One Martini backbone bead per residue (centre of mass of N, CA, C, O) as a GRO file, in nm:
protein
  176
    1UNK     BB    1   9.088  13.637   4.690
    2UNK     BB    2   9.367  13.495   4.658
    3UNK     BB    3   9.393  13.432   4.351
    4UNK     BB    4   9.401  13.727   4.224
    5UNK     BB    5   9.650  13.810   4.391
    6UNK     BB    6   9.842  13.584   4.299
    7UNK     BB    7   9.833  13.657   3.994
    8UNK     BB    8   9.935  13.947   4.015
    9UNK     BB    9  10.205  13.872   4.144
   10UNK     BB   10  10.311  13.701   3.909
   11UNK     BB   11  10.307  13.914   3.693
   12UNK     BB   12  10.502  14.116   3.837
   13UNK     BB   13  10.737  13.921   3.851
   14UNK     BB   14  10.770  13.866   3.546
   15UNK     BB   15  10.792  14.158   3.452
   16UNK     BB   16  11.052  14.224   3.617
   17UNK     BB   17  11.238  14.009   3.492
   18UNK     BB   18  11.224  14.112   3.197
   19UNK     BB   19  11.354  14.386   3.262
   20UNK     BB   20  11.621  14.283   3.361
   21UNK     BB   21  11.711  14.125   3.108
   22UNK     BB   22  11.712  14.375   2.921
   23UNK     BB   23  11.914  14.543   3.071
   24UNK     BB   24  12.158  14.348   3.058
   25UNK     BB   25  12.161  14.333   2.744
   26UNK     BB   26  12.202  14.648   2.694
   27UNK     BB   27  12.478  14.676   2.854
   28UNK     BB   28  12.576  14.482   2.634
   29UNK     BB   29  12.786  14.557   2.394
   30UNK     BB   30  12.799  14.519   2.035
   31UNK     BB   31  12.971  14.476   1.765
   32UNK     BB   32  13.038  14.450   1.395
   33UNK     BB   33  13.350  14.382   1.464
   34UNK     BB   34  13.579  14.106   1.439
   35UNK     BB   35  13.841  13.927   1.580
   36UNK     BB   36  13.980  13.605   1.493
   37UNK     BB   37  14.152  13.348   1.700
   38UNK     BB   38  14.181  13.015   1.634
   39UNK     BB   39  14.414  12.914   1.821
   40UNK     BB   40  14.265  13.062   2.086
   41UNK     BB   41  13.965  13.120   2.073
   42UNK     BB   42  13.943  13.448   2.013
   43UNK     BB   43  13.768  13.755   2.060
   44UNK     BB   44  13.765  14.096   1.903
   45UNK     BB   45  13.623  14.396   1.976
   46UNK     BB   46  13.687  14.678   1.797
   47UNK     BB   47  13.476  14.892   1.900
   48UNK     BB   48  13.473  14.804   2.225
   49UNK     BB   49  13.741  14.681   2.327
   50UNK     BB   50  13.712  14.345   2.364
   51UNK     BB   51  13.729  14.019   2.489
   52UNK     BB   52  13.645  13.677   2.404
   53UNK     BB   53  13.655  13.414   2.642
   54UNK     BB   54  13.681  13.082   2.710
   55UNK     BB   55  13.563  12.921   3.008
   56UNK     BB   56  13.593  12.588   3.102
   57UNK     BB   57  13.516  12.598   3.408
   58UNK     BB   58  13.239  12.780   3.363
   59UNK     BB   59  13.118  12.746   3.077
   60UNK     BB   60  13.197  13.043   2.946
   61UNK     BB   61  13.189  13.362   2.829
   62UNK     BB   62  13.434  13.620   2.854
   63UNK     BB   63  13.489  13.952   2.939
   64UNK     BB   64  13.788  14.135   2.830
   65UNK     BB   65  14.036  14.390   2.823
   66UNK     BB   66  14.258  14.174   2.899
   67UNK     BB   67  14.529  13.953   2.874
   68UNK     BB   68  14.709  13.707   2.927
   69UNK     BB   69  15.005  13.575   2.851
   70UNK     BB   70  14.903  13.305   2.745
   71UNK     BB   71  14.689  13.429   2.549
   72UNK     BB   72  14.890  13.605   2.391
   73UNK     BB   73  15.068  13.372   2.288
   74UNK     BB   74  14.825  13.245   2.105
   75UNK     BB   75  14.829  13.470   1.925
   76UNK     BB   76  14.785  13.503   1.579
   77UNK     BB   77  14.617  13.468   1.339
   78UNK     BB   78  14.360  13.663   1.180
   79UNK     BB   79  14.004  13.727   1.151
   80UNK     BB   80  13.744  13.893   0.989
   81UNK     BB   81  13.421  13.969   1.148
   82UNK     BB   82  13.137  14.072   0.983
   83UNK     BB   83  12.831  14.081   1.086
   84UNK     BB   84  12.742  13.905   1.313
   85UNK     BB   85  12.607  13.714   1.524
   86UNK     BB   86  12.435  13.775   1.829
   87UNK     BB   87  12.652  13.648   1.962
   88UNK     BB   88  12.945  13.547   1.817
   89UNK     BB   89  12.976  13.258   1.978
   90UNK     BB   90  12.738  13.096   1.847
   91UNK     BB   91  12.950  13.045   1.589
   92UNK     BB   92  13.213  12.883   1.696
   93UNK     BB   93  13.212  12.615   1.538
   94UNK     BB   94  13.231  12.742   1.256
   95UNK     BB   95  13.483  12.917   1.299
   96UNK     BB   96  13.677  12.685   1.367
   97UNK     BB   97  13.633  12.530   1.099
   98UNK     BB   98  13.700  12.751   0.895
   99UNK     BB   99  13.959  12.909   1.015
  100UNK     BB  100  14.132  12.673   1.114
  101UNK     BB  101  14.170  12.534   0.829
  102UNK     BB  102  14.270  12.783   0.671
  103UNK     BB  103  14.523  12.846   0.846
  104UNK     BB  104  14.655  12.522   0.865
  105UNK     BB  105  14.585  12.484   0.546
  106UNK     BB  106  14.662  12.392   0.250
  107UNK     BB  107  14.569  12.287  -0.058
  108UNK     BB  108  14.768  12.054  -0.077
  109UNK     BB  109  14.705  11.924   0.193
  110UNK     BB  110  14.407  11.868   0.143
  111UNK     BB  111  14.442  11.692  -0.109
  112UNK     BB  112  14.619  11.485   0.025
  113UNK     BB  113  14.418  11.400   0.240
  114UNK     BB  114  14.200  11.312   0.054
  115UNK     BB  115  14.354  11.088  -0.090
  116UNK     BB  116  14.427  10.927   0.161
  117UNK     BB  117  14.136  10.876   0.263
  118UNK     BB  118  14.035  10.738   0.013
  119UNK     BB  119  14.242  10.500   0.019
  120UNK     BB  120  14.154  10.392   0.294
  121UNK     BB  121  13.871  10.323   0.217
  122UNK     BB  122  13.932  10.135  -0.023
  123UNK     BB  123  14.104   9.936   0.153
  124UNK     BB  124  13.877   9.858   0.346
  125UNK     BB  125  13.684   9.746   0.138
  126UNK     BB  126  13.880   9.535   0.024
  127UNK     BB  127  13.925   9.383   0.287
  128UNK     BB  128  13.637   9.307   0.339
  129UNK     BB  129  13.596   9.143   0.082
  130UNK     BB  130  13.819   8.937   0.135
  131UNK     BB  131  13.699   8.835   0.404
  132UNK     BB  132  13.425   8.750   0.291
  133UNK     BB  133  13.542   8.542   0.084
  134UNK     BB  134  13.687   8.366   0.297
  135UNK     BB  135  13.439   8.287   0.454
  136UNK     BB  136  13.290   8.154   0.215
  137UNK     BB  137  13.513   7.934   0.161
  138UNK     BB  138  13.505   7.811   0.452
  139UNK     BB  139  13.209   7.733   0.444
  140UNK     BB  140  13.222   7.544   0.189
  141UNK     BB  141  13.425   7.348   0.320
  142UNK     BB  142  13.253   7.261   0.558
  143UNK     BB  143  13.015   7.156   0.388
  144UNK     BB  144  13.177   6.946   0.239
  145UNK     BB  145  13.265   6.780   0.488
  146UNK     BB  146  12.986   6.706   0.579
  147UNK     BB  147  12.897   6.563   0.319
  148UNK     BB  148  13.112   6.345   0.334
  149UNK     BB  149  13.036   6.223   0.607
  150UNK     BB  150  12.753   6.142   0.528
  151UNK     BB  151  12.836   5.955   0.290
  152UNK     BB  152  13.013   5.751   0.459
  153UNK     BB  153  12.767   5.683   0.617
  154UNK     BB  154  12.680   5.351   0.674
  155UNK     BB  155  12.448   5.168   0.782
  156UNK     BB  156  12.474   5.152   1.120
  157UNK     BB  157  12.571   5.458   1.156
  158UNK     BB  158  12.333   5.583   1.014
  159UNK     BB  159  12.115   5.470   1.194
  160UNK     BB  160  12.222   5.601   1.460
  161UNK     BB  161  12.210   5.898   1.367
  162UNK     BB  162  11.907   5.904   1.315
  163UNK     BB  163  11.827   5.845   1.606
  164UNK     BB  164  12.059   6.050   1.784
  165UNK     BB  165  12.003   6.301   1.681
  166UNK     BB  166  11.911   6.603   1.670
  167UNK     BB  167  11.618   6.775   1.612
  168UNK     BB  168  11.724   6.998   1.420
  169UNK     BB  169  11.851   6.801   1.218
  170UNK     BB  170  11.590   6.649   1.141
  171UNK     BB  171  11.427   6.908   1.043
  172UNK     BB  172  11.639   6.980   0.811
  173UNK     BB  173  11.624   6.674   0.658
  174UNK     BB  174  11.335   6.676   0.603
  175UNK     BB  175  11.092   6.649   0.399
  176UNK     BB  176  10.835   6.887   0.248
   0.00000   0.00000   0.00000
């Protein structure tokens, strides 16, 4: 008897929670047109006449009817966003990337930065190639020195080296 009653109670609780969620979503109206201020990272709903500001302390977007003087000072050039996905701040990363770069970079500056970055990459690759070739040359010189030392050792020194050298050296020099 307890289990059907418990199941019924759970369904009622879930159903009531869903109704509350839909009522809170419906009470927040969203417009179809926003002004976006990339320097301040603030949206303004033109139709509903409110601002959307990100509060980093609460880690959420807040709806405001007016802005503080600091926020007003940051408002600069704006971009019109028509028919965005709702809520508009879901695409905030894309908006910051698209409109922030377009706002503060001219095409000449972008081309200049592209060329500079490309040259930096090429220089880094060139330096890596040079370093690798120097390492190879140093390794060759070391190998040549070792070979010369092996050739110099004759007679009794060579005999002692063969007896007392490390096991790994013996295994590498034995014919297979």
